[in-house]
N, C-alpha and C positions, 0 to 999 in steps of 0.2 A: 160486593161482598160474600160469601157464602155463609150458612145458616150457624155453622160452627163457628167462626168468628163474629158473626152479631150477637149468639148466645153467650159466648166469652164476655166480649166487651158488656153485656146488661148485665150478667151474673159476677163478673169481679170483682165489683166493690163489696157484693153481699160476701162474698167467699175472702177476702179480704180481712171483713172486719169478723167473719167467724173464726178465721185462724189466730187472728188477733186474741181474741176470746178464748179459744184454746190453750196459747199461748201462755197467758196471763193466770188460766186454771195451773196450768204445768209450772208456772214459777211459784204460786201459792202450795201446789203439792211438793216441790224440791223444797221450799222452807220449811214446810210442816215437817218431811222428812229428815233434813237435817237436823231440825229442834231433835226429833225422834233420836236419832242417831248419836246425837251431842250426850242426852241423856242416857241412852242405853252404856256410854263409852265412860259415863261417871260411875256406871255399878259393876265394872267390869272385876275380875277376882285375879288373885297373883298369876294365874298359869295366861289368862288373857291379857293380862300387860306385859306380860315379858312376850309373848309370840310376836304382839305389836309391836313392841319395842326393837326386836331382832327384826321384821320385814322392813319397818320403817328405816333402820340405819345399818340394816345388811350383816348385821351380827349372826354367828353361830355358835357363840358362849356366851353366857354372861359372868362378870368378875373377872372377864379377862383381857388385861389390857392389849389393845395393839397398835401399830406404827399407822398412822394417816389422820383424817379430819381436819380441822381446822388450826388445830394444833400439832404438837410432835407424838402425842400418844393420844388413844381413844377409848372410852369403854363403856359397855352398857351395864351399869350398877345396878345389884338388885341387896336391897336390906329391908326388910319384913315385909309388906305389901307395897314399899314403894320403889319405882323402877325407875331408873335416870341416866341419860345420856351426857357424858361427860368426858369433854375433852381440858388436855393437861401439856402442859411442858411447853418450852419456846423451842420453834424449831429452828431456830438458826444458831443458839447456843451446843455446846459440846457437852455431853454428859460426862463427868471428870470424878465417878465413885471409886475409880481405883485410886487417887489422891488422896490418902487418910485425913489430911488439914481440910482442905475442900469438903469430904463428906462431912467431917464435923461441922464445919459450919454451915452447912444447909440446913442440917438436922436442927442445930440449933438454930437457925434465922426462922427456919418452917416450925418449929414448936412439934416434931415430930412425934414427942413422946406423947402428945395428949390428943394425936389425931386419928380417931376412934369410929369415925361415921363415913360407909365404903361411897355415900352419896358426895363426898366432896373430893373437888381435885387435890385439895391437899393431901388425906389420907393416901391415892394414889401415888403421887408426884413422893411422898416418903417411903414407901412401899417399895418405889425403882431404885429408891437411894438406902 
């Protein structure tokens, strides 16, 4: 065996141990970084929260419902300092808001007169009706 091969055989366990120690140090550094990032996430101001919500969910505007998501519609709702992603509406049902009786029944059933918080699906569903 050549000298390089012999050197690798003798030093490989030591190098492997050093690599493992470095990895554990890196893991601890990542954990600390995650904790720091989470604490920073809690201290975001309104504009940073909106930017993060837009980036995460792919929105270009806030408080503007669009089709898609896990339901029939989705919206990035902002009210005060709160930012919330809301999906609403049954994707398998037809919207019959041109039918006066169905519209009246829907609005009564969902108590649309009292839906005031933009952070609820009820508000956005009632607004569509």
